[in-house]
VEXDREN-2710 file (C-alpha; in Angstrom, 1 decimal):
% VEXDREN-2710
k/r/px/py/pz
1/MET/14.3/20.0/-11.7
2/GLY/10.9/18.5/-11.0
3/GLN/7.7/20.5/-11.3
4/SER/5.9/21.5/-8.1
5/ILE/2.5/20.0/-7.5
6/SER/-0.2/21.9/-5.7
7/ILE/-2.2/20.4/-2.8
8/GLY/-5.3/21.1/-4.9
9/ALA/-4.0/18.8/-7.6
10/LEU/-3.2/16.0/-5.1
11/PHE/-6.4/16.0/-3.1
12/PRO/-10.0/16.1/-4.5
13/LEU/-12.1/19.1/-3.5
14/ARG/-14.5/17.1/-1.3
15/LEU/-11.6/15.6/0.7
16/ARG/-10.0/19.0/1.2
17/LEU/-13.3/20.4/2.5
18/TRP/-13.9/17.4/4.8
19/LEU/-10.4/17.6/6.2
20/GLY/-10.7/21.3/6.7
21/SER/-14.0/20.9/8.6
22/VAL/-12.3/18.4/10.9
23/LEU/-9.0/20.4/11.5
24/PHE/-10.3/23.9/11.8
25/ARG/-13.2/25.7/13.4
26/PRO/-16.1/26.5/11.1
27/LEU/-16.2/29.9/9.4
28/GLY/-19.8/29.9/8.2
29/LEU/-22.2/27.8/6.4
30/LYS/-20.4/28.0/3.1
31/THR/-16.7/28.7/4.0
32/VAL/-14.2/26.0/5.2
33/ARG/-10.7/26.7/6.2
34/VAL/-8.5/24.2/4.4
35/SER/-5.0/25.3/5.6
36/TRP/-3.4/27.9/7.7
37/ARG/-3.5/30.4/4.9
38/ARG/-6.4/29.4/2.7
39/VAL/-10.2/28.9/2.8
40/ILE/-12.6/27.5/0.2
41/LYS/-16.1/29.0/-0.1
42/GLY/-19.0/27.5/-2.0
43/PRO/-21.2/27.0/-3.7
44/CYS/-20.8/30.5/-5.1
45/ASP/-22.0/32.4/-8.1
46/PRO/-20.0/34.3/-10.8
47/PRO/-21.0/37.8/-9.5
48/GLU/-18.9/37.2/-6.4
49/ILE/-15.8/36.1/-8.4
50/GLU/-16.2/39.1/-10.8
51/ALA/-16.5/41.5/-8.0
52/MET/-13.5/40.3/-6.0
53/ARG/-11.3/40.3/-9.1
54/TYR/-12.6/43.8/-10.2
55/ILE/-12.1/45.3/-6.7
56/ALA/-8.6/43.8/-6.4
57/SER/-7.5/45.2/-9.7
58/HIS/-9.2/48.6/-9.5
59/THR/-9.0/49.7/-5.8
60/THR/-6.9/49.4/-2.7
61/ILE/-9.8/47.9/-0.8
62/PRO/-8.6/44.8/1.1
63/VAL/-10.3/41.7/-0.3
64/PRO/-9.1/38.1/0.0
65/ARG/-6.8/37.0/-2.8
66/ILE/-8.3/34.4/-5.1
67/TYR/-6.0/31.4/-5.6
68/ALA/-8.2/29.2/-7.7
69/ILE/-11.7/28.6/-8.9
70/HIS/-13.0/25.0/-8.6
71/THR/-16.1/23.5/-10.3
72/GLU/-17.8/20.3/-9.1
73/ASN/-21.3/19.0/-9.9
74/CYS/-22.1/22.3/-11.7
75/CYS/-21.2/24.3/-8.5
76/ILE/-18.5/26.9/-8.2
77/TYR/-16.0/27.1/-5.3
78/ILE/-13.6/29.9/-4.6
79/GLU/-10.2/29.1/-3.0
80/MET/-9.0/32.3/-1.4
81/ALA/-6.7/33.7/1.3
82/TYR/-7.6/33.3/4.9
83/ILE/-7.8/36.7/6.6
84/GLN/-6.5/36.9/10.2
85/GLY/-8.9/38.9/12.3
86/ASP/-12.4/39.0/13.7
87/ALA/-15.7/39.8/12.2
88/LEU/-16.9/43.2/13.3
89/ASP/-20.2/41.8/14.7
90/THR/-18.2/39.6/17.2
91/THR/-16.1/42.5/18.5
92/TRP/-18.5/45.4/18.2
93/ASP/-19.6/45.5/21.9
94/ASP/-16.0/45.4/23.1
95/LEU/-14.8/48.4/21.0
96/SER/-14.4/51.9/22.4
97/THR/-15.8/54.9/20.7
98/ASP/-12.4/55.9/19.4
99/GLU/-11.9/52.4/18.0
100/ARG/-15.3/52.4/16.3
101/ASN/-14.6/55.8/14.8
102/THR/-11.3/54.6/13.4
103/ILE/-12.9/51.5/11.8
104/PHE/-15.7/53.5/10.3
105/ALA/-13.1/56.0/8.9
106/ASP/-11.7/53.0/7.0
107/ILE/-15.1/51.9/5.9
108/LYS/-15.9/55.4/4.7
109/GLN/-12.7/55.5/2.7
110/TYR/-13.4/52.2/1.0
111/ALA/-17.1/53.0/0.4
112/SER/-16.0/56.2/-1.3
113/SER/-13.6/54.3/-3.5
114/LEU/-16.4/52.1/-4.7
115/ARG/-18.5/55.1/-5.6
116/GLU/-15.7/56.7/-7.6
117/LEU/-15.4/53.7/-9.9
118/GLN/-16.7/54.3/-13.5
119/PRO/-19.6/52.0/-14.5
120/PRO/-19.8/50.4/-17.9
121/ALA/-22.7/52.7/-18.6
122/GLN/-25.0/55.0/-16.7
123/ASP/-28.5/53.9/-15.8
124/ILE/-27.6/50.3/-15.5
125/VAL/-27.8/47.4/-13.0
126/CYS/-25.5/44.5/-13.6
127/SER/-22.6/42.5/-12.1
128/ALA/-19.0/43.9/-12.0
129/SER/-18.3/42.5/-15.5
130/HIS/-21.6/43.7/-17.1
131/ASN/-23.3/40.3/-16.6
132/PRO/-26.5/39.4/-14.6
133/ALA/-26.4/40.4/-11.0
134/TYR/-27.8/38.6/-7.9
135/ASP/-29.1/40.0/-4.6
136/CYS/-31.3/38.2/-2.1
137/ARG/-33.3/41.4/-1.5
138/ILE/-34.7/40.8/-5.0
139/GLY/-35.0/37.0/-4.7
140/PHE/-33.3/33.8/-5.8
141/GLN/-33.0/34.9/-9.4
142/PHE/-30.3/36.5/-11.5
143/PHE/-31.3/39.8/-13.1
144/GLY/-30.0/42.3/-15.6
145/PRO/-28.2/43.9/-17.1
146/MET/-31.1/46.3/-17.0
147/ALA/-31.9/50.0/-16.7
148/HIS/-32.8/51.5/-13.3
149/ASP/-36.4/51.8/-14.3
150/GLU/-36.6/48.1/-15.1
151/PHE/-34.8/47.3/-11.8
152/HIS/-37.3/49.4/-9.8
153/SER/-40.2/47.7/-11.6
154/LEU/-38.7/44.3/-10.6
155/ALA/-38.2/45.6/-7.0
156/ARG/-41.9/46.5/-6.7
157/LYS/-43.0/43.2/-8.4
158/HIS/-43.9/45.1/-11.6
159/LEU/-46.7/47.1/-10.0
160/LEU/-47.6/49.9/-12.3
161/ILE/-46.0/53.2/-11.3
162/ASP/-49.4/55.0/-11.7
163/ASP/-50.8/52.6/-9.1
164/VAL/-47.8/53.4/-6.9
165/LYS/-48.4/57.1/-7.3
166/ALA/-52.0/56.6/-6.4
167/GLY/-50.9/55.4/-3.0
168/ALA/-50.5/51.6/-3.3
169/LEU/-47.1/51.6/-1.7
170/GLY/-46.6/55.2/-0.5
171/ARG/-45.1/58.4/-1.6
172/GLU/-41.5/57.4/-0.9
173/VAL/-41.7/54.4/-3.3
174/ALA/-43.2/56.6/-6.0
175/THR/-40.5/59.2/-5.5
176/THR/-37.6/56.7/-5.5
177/HIS/-38.8/54.7/-8.5
178/THR/-39.3/57.8/-10.6
179/GLY/-36.0/59.4/-9.5
180/ARG/-32.8/59.6/-11.4
181/TYR/-29.6/58.2/-9.9
182/ARG/-26.0/57.7/-10.6
183/THR/-24.8/54.1/-11.1
184/CYS/-22.3/53.2/-8.4
185/PHE/-20.4/50.1/-7.6
186/THR/-22.0/48.5/-4.6
187/HIS/-21.0/45.8/-2.1
188/ALA/-24.7/45.4/-1.3
189/ASP/-24.1/43.5/1.9
190/LEU/-22.1/45.9/4.0
191/ALA/-22.9/44.2/7.3
192/PRO/-20.7/43.8/10.4
193/ARG/-20.3/40.1/9.8
194/ASN/-18.6/40.9/6.4
195/ILE/-16.1/43.3/7.8
196/ILE/-12.9/41.7/9.2
197/VAL/-11.0/43.8/11.7
198/ARG/-7.5/43.4/13.1
199/HIS/-5.6/45.6/15.5
200/GLY/-8.3/48.2/15.4
201/ARG/-8.4/48.6/11.6
202/VAL/-10.3/47.0/8.7
203/ALA/-8.3/44.0/7.5
204/ALA/-10.7/42.9/4.8
205/ILE/-14.2/43.2/3.4
206/ILE/-15.6/39.8/2.4
207/ASP/-18.7/38.2/0.9
208/TRP/-19.1/40.1/-2.4
209/GLY/-21.8/37.8/-3.7
210/PHE/-24.4/40.6/-4.2
211/ALA/-21.9/43.2/-5.5
212/GLY/-22.3/45.0/-8.7
213/TRP/-23.5/48.2/-10.4
214/TYR/-26.7/49.6/-8.8
215/PRO/-28.5/52.9/-8.2
216/GLU/-26.4/55.1/-5.9
217/TYR/-28.6/54.6/-2.9
218/TRP/-28.5/50.8/-2.9
219/GLU/-25.4/50.6/-0.6
220/PHE/-27.1/52.7/2.1
221/THR/-30.4/50.9/2.0
222/LYS/-29.0/47.4/1.8
223/ALA/-26.7/48.2/4.8
224/HIS/-30.0/48.5/6.8
225/TYR/-31.5/45.3/5.4
226/ASN/-30.7/43.0/8.3
227/PHE/-31.4/43.8/12.0
228/PHE/-28.5/45.5/13.7
229/SER/-28.2/47.5/16.9
230/GLU/-29.2/51.2/16.8
231/ASP/-25.6/52.4/17.4
232/TRP/-24.5/50.5/14.3
233/GLU/-27.0/52.4/12.2
234/GLU/-25.8/55.6/13.7
235/TYR/-22.2/54.8/12.7
236/LEU/-23.4/54.1/9.1
237/SER/-24.0/57.8/8.7
238/ILE/-20.3/58.3/9.1
239/ALA/-19.4/55.9/6.3
240/LEU/-22.2/56.3/3.8
241/PRO/-24.2/59.1/2.2
242/ALA/-27.7/59.0/3.6
243/TYR/-30.8/58.4/1.5
244/SER/-33.6/58.7/3.9
245/THR/-36.5/58.8/1.4
246/GLU/-35.1/55.8/-0.4
247/LEU/-34.6/53.9/2.9
248/ILE/-38.3/54.4/3.8
249/ALA/-39.2/53.2/0.3
250/GLU/-37.1/50.1/0.6
251/GLN/-38.4/49.4/4.1
252/THR/-41.9/49.6/2.8
253/LEU/-41.1/47.1/0.0
254/TRP/-39.3/44.8/2.4
255/ARG/-42.5/44.6/4.4
256/MET/-45.1/44.5/1.6
257/LEU/-43.2/42.9/-1.3
258/PRO/-40.3/41.0/0.1
259/GLU/-38.1/39.2/-2.4
260/PRO/-40.3/40.1/-5.4
261/ALA/-38.4/37.7/-7.8
262/LEU/-38.6/34.8/-5.4
263/ARG/-39.2/31.5/-7.2
264/THR/-39.9/28.0/-6.0
265/LYS/-37.0/26.0/-4.6
266/ALA/-36.9/23.8/-7.7
267/GLN/-36.7/26.8/-9.9
268/SER/-34.0/28.5/-7.8
269/LEU/-31.8/25.4/-8.3
270/GLN/-31.9/25.7/-12.1
271/LYS/-28.6/27.4/-13.0
272/PRO/-28.6/29.5/-16.1
273/GLY/-26.3/28.3/-18.9
274/TRP/-23.9/31.3/-18.7
275/LEU/-22.9/30.5/-15.1
276/LEU/-20.0/28.0/-15.5
277/GLU/-19.0/29.7/-18.8
278/GLN/-18.1/32.8/-16.8
279/VAL/-15.6/30.9/-14.6
280/VAL/-12.0/31.2/-15.7
281/SER/-9.3/29.8/-13.4
END
């Protein structure tokens, strides 16, 4: 009996991506549908792979199944299941109040599942597997593992806390950055575009590139990071515990110190040595 040969072994990655872009409608800047059941996303970073594998093995949250990890020209590509459905941002205006409530009940259940996971240690910021994390809110740079105090210092561009307390960034930043928080697993990009719905329920949560272990408020504040309609923000209160002081603090930092770890484009393209070492097919 002959051995079966996968499509991935027969066709180079670049050819599969090109064919997919010709045969199927685009799914985003980094994601190409390559068959009726699969997509390839990339370039990606290890935190996304770590998070998807961790969530799939530790929760019942629906995430796309990973079929393979490809590397090409020092870049990482994830081959995963195609999820039938629509992004919530494309269907939001057409949903009834009851449908929105049902969807947000699902989101609440899944967000609660994330918060119940046990971190590798308290007072830590890192990826799912205790490696460096990545979040565009901080900038184009990997960070951690680090303590919450170090993370807060990075988030305010290392401005001394005494200067913050003196009024440089406001009372809310001082309160947040001197507070004590649980460490919770966080998607960190819980936006409508990353929630796939089908038949009035959540079919999958996608785009786990910023996910990892963060202070407990990070999910709530990051869910407000991009501009959404006011009713979306109202529904967030159904799904997530509110952190009003921390949200004001973060909004202040978004305005005054956006992306504090932002580097030049050339620097951002320099991949740390551990990146490809973390990828295991």
